[in-house]
Backbone as a printed PyTorch tensor [residue, N CA C, xyz], in Angstrom:
tensor([[[-20.1120,  25.0990,   9.4410],
         [-19.4700,  24.3250,   8.7240],
         [-19.5400,  25.2120,   7.2130]],

        [[-18.1230,  25.3130,   6.8930],
         [-17.9820,  26.1310,   5.6980],
         [-18.1620,  25.2700,   4.3460]],

        [[-18.2330,  25.8450,   3.3520],
         [-18.4390,  24.9340,   2.0700],
         [-17.5010,  24.0110,   1.4750]],

        [[-16.2440,  24.3600,   2.2290],
         [-14.9530,  23.1820,   1.7460],
         [-15.2800,  21.9750,   2.6710]],

        [[-16.1220,  22.1810,   3.8770],
         [-15.9440,  20.8090,   4.5350],
         [-17.0770,  19.7530,   4.3410]],

        [[-16.6540,  18.6400,   4.3730],
         [-17.7000,  17.9000,   3.9240],
         [-18.6780,  17.1970,   5.2880]],

        [[-19.7210,  16.8440,   5.4240],
         [-20.1130,  16.4360,   6.4490],
         [-20.2320,  14.7150,   6.5470]],

        [[-19.9370,  14.2240,   7.4900],
         [-19.7980,  12.5940,   7.6270],
         [-20.9540,  11.8770,   6.9430]],

        [[-20.8540,  11.0260,   6.0920],
         [-22.0880,  10.3160,   5.5590],
         [-22.2480,   9.3270,   6.1900]],

        [[-23.5400,   8.7340,   6.5240],
         [-24.0050,   7.7650,   7.0610],
         [-23.7770,   6.4020,   6.4190]],

        [[-23.6640,   6.4150,   5.0560],
         [-23.5250,   5.2040,   4.2330],
         [-21.9860,   4.7310,   3.9640]],

        [[-21.1260,   5.6910,   4.5730],
         [-19.7730,   5.3080,   4.0860],
         [-19.2080,   4.8960,   5.4420]],

        [[-18.6700,   3.8840,   5.5700],
         [-18.0950,   3.2760,   6.9080],
         [-16.7390,   4.3160,   7.4430]],

        [[-16.5230,   4.3650,   8.4660],
         [-15.4130,   4.9250,   8.9020],
         [-14.2050,   4.2660,   8.2140]],

        [[-13.1730,   5.1260,   7.7550],
         [-12.0380,   4.2130,   7.7290],
         [-11.7640,   3.9670,   6.1210]],

        [[-12.6900,   4.5080,   5.4680],
         [-12.4830,   4.2890,   3.7610],
         [-11.9650,   5.7610,   3.4000]],

        [[-11.5990,   5.7210,   2.1700],
         [-10.7820,   6.6880,   1.4530],
         [ -9.2840,   6.5540,   1.1450]],

        [[ -8.5420,   7.5520,   1.1130],
         [ -7.1010,   7.1560,   0.6010],
         [ -6.3360,   6.2140,   0.9530]],

        [[ -6.7680,   5.9200,   2.6990],
         [ -5.8820,   4.9180,   3.4730],
         [ -6.3720,   3.4450,   2.7370]],

        [[ -7.4820,   3.4550,   2.6890],
         [ -8.0160,   2.0710,   2.0150],
         [ -7.6150,   1.6390,   0.7330]],

        [[ -7.5100,   2.9090,  -0.2180],
         [ -6.9020,   2.7450,  -1.4680],
         [ -5.4690,   2.3590,  -1.5730]],

        [[ -4.6920,   3.1180,  -0.8340],
         [ -3.4250,   2.8330,  -0.6830],
         [ -2.9810,   1.2880,  -0.1600]],

        [[ -4.1080,   0.9190,   0.7170],
         [ -3.6660,  -0.7530,   1.2070],
         [ -4.0820,  -1.5500,  -0.1000]],

        [[ -5.0610,  -1.3520,  -1.0250],
         [ -5.6460,  -2.1420,  -2.0880],
         [ -4.6900,  -1.9710,  -3.1090]],

        [[ -3.9970,  -0.8720,  -3.2150],
         [ -2.8810,  -0.9870,  -4.2890],
         [ -1.5930,  -1.8580,  -3.9500]],

        [[ -1.5360,  -1.6390,  -2.5800],
         [ -0.3340,  -2.3180,  -1.7290],
         [ -0.4290,  -3.8960,  -1.9870]],

        [[ -1.7030,  -4.2270,  -1.8770],
         [ -1.9070,  -5.7780,  -2.2850],
         [ -1.8330,  -6.0450,  -3.3770]],

        [[ -2.4390,  -5.2800,  -4.4260],
         [ -2.1300,  -5.4230,  -5.7260],
         [ -0.8020,  -5.6210,  -6.3410]],

        [[ -0.0970,  -4.7800,  -5.8600],
         [  1.3250,  -4.8240,  -6.0250],
         [  2.0610,  -6.1390,  -5.6260]],

        [[  1.8480,  -6.2990,  -4.4350],
         [  2.4000,  -7.9560,  -4.0050],
         [  1.8780,  -8.7550,  -4.5750]],

        [[  0.6870,  -8.8580,  -5.1710],
         [  0.1350,  -9.8960,  -5.9370],
         [  1.0730, -10.1100,  -7.1950]],

        [[  0.9870,  -8.9450,  -7.8030],
         [  1.5670,  -8.7890,  -9.3850],
         [  2.8700,  -9.2380,  -9.1440]],

        [[  3.7170,  -8.8930,  -7.9930],
         [  5.4760,  -9.0290,  -7.7460],
         [  5.3430, -10.6850,  -7.6290]],

        [[  4.5330, -11.4920,  -6.7330],
         [  4.4620, -12.6470,  -6.6380],
         [  4.2620, -13.4820,  -8.0350]],

        [[  3.2550, -13.3040,  -8.7610],
         [  3.2640, -13.4460,  -9.8420],
         [  4.3700, -13.5080, -10.9980]],

        [[  4.9590, -12.1790, -10.8620],
         [  6.1970, -12.3120, -11.9180],
         [  7.2400, -12.8580, -11.3240]],

        [[  7.5440, -13.1300, -10.2500],
         [  8.4990, -13.7520,  -9.6090],
         [  8.2740, -15.3040,  -9.9300]],

        [[  7.1980, -15.6620,  -9.6590],
         [  6.6440, -17.4150,  -9.8780],
         [  6.5730, -17.7190, -11.4310]],

        [[  6.5030, -16.7870, -12.3800],
         [  6.3280, -17.0580, -13.8220],
         [  7.8590, -16.9340, -14.2310]],

        [[  8.9220, -16.1790, -13.8650],
         [ 10.0760, -15.7700, -14.0770],
         [ 10.9170, -17.0720, -13.7080]],

        [[ 10.6760, -17.7590, -12.6290],
         [ 11.2180, -18.7570, -11.8690],
         [ 10.9480, -20.2200, -12.5860]],

        [[  9.6560, -20.4270, -13.1380],
         [  9.2790, -21.2900, -13.9340],
         [ 10.1790, -21.2650, -15.3320]],

        [[  9.9170, -20.0930, -15.6730],
         [ 10.6820, -19.9880, -17.0990],
         [ 12.4430, -20.5300, -17.2520]],

        [[ 12.7870, -19.9440, -15.8830],
         [ 14.3320, -20.1980, -15.4940],
         [ 14.3140, -21.6730, -15.6060]],

        [[ 13.7890, -22.1780, -14.9470],
         [ 13.6290, -23.8610, -14.5360],
         [ 13.2360, -24.5110, -15.8240]],

        [[ 12.3770, -24.2330, -16.7970],
         [ 12.5850, -24.8160, -17.8430],
         [ 13.5530, -24.6090, -18.8140]],

        [[ 14.3060, -23.4240, -19.0560],
         [ 15.2520, -23.1350, -19.5920],
         [ 16.5890, -24.2340, -19.2460]],

        [[ 16.5320, -24.1010, -17.7850],
         [ 17.7320, -25.0360, -17.5670],
         [ 17.5910, -26.5340, -17.6990]],

        [[ 16.3230, -27.0170, -17.3750],
         [ 16.1120, -28.3380, -17.9050],
         [ 15.9590, -28.7380, -19.2950]],

        [[ 16.0150, -27.5730, -20.0650],
         [ 15.7610, -27.8530, -21.6450],
         [ 17.7890, -28.0260, -22.1440]],

        [[ 18.2790, -27.1280, -21.4170],
         [ 19.5980, -26.9650, -21.5940],
         [ 20.3900, -28.3090, -21.1640]],

        [[ 19.9480, -28.9400, -20.2630],
         [ 20.4720, -30.1420, -19.4990],
         [ 19.9360, -31.3490, -20.4720]],

        [[ 19.0090, -31.3920, -21.4200],
         [ 18.5400, -32.1700, -21.9200],
         [ 17.5720, -33.1620, -21.3930]],

        [[ 16.9840, -32.3640, -20.0640],
         [ 15.8840, -33.4450, -19.7900],
         [ 14.6470, -33.5970, -20.7100]],

        [[ 14.5550, -32.6090, -21.8230],
         [ 13.3340, -33.0240, -22.4780],
         [ 13.4010, -33.8440, -23.9740]],

        [[ 14.8070, -34.3230, -23.9260],
         [ 15.1400, -35.2180, -25.2750],
         [ 14.3190, -36.3650, -25.2670]],

        [[ 13.7760, -36.7310, -26.3340],
         [ 13.3690, -38.1220, -26.2610],
         [ 14.4260, -39.1900, -26.5940]],

        [[ 13.9830, -40.3910, -25.6370],
         [ 15.0490, -41.0540, -25.7020],
         [ 14.5440, -42.1950, -26.5320]]])
């Protein structure tokens, strides 16, 4: 084995590394996008309700 190659470590399960980091970033991206869409739609709903006069005191 050359110096450039690493021997597999027993304490690290197979399948970890760049592929798992990519999956984690994908999950975080989807969660962030969902939160952004949810917050924007809530803000639009409040703005439409406000402009329709639904928050006026009677």
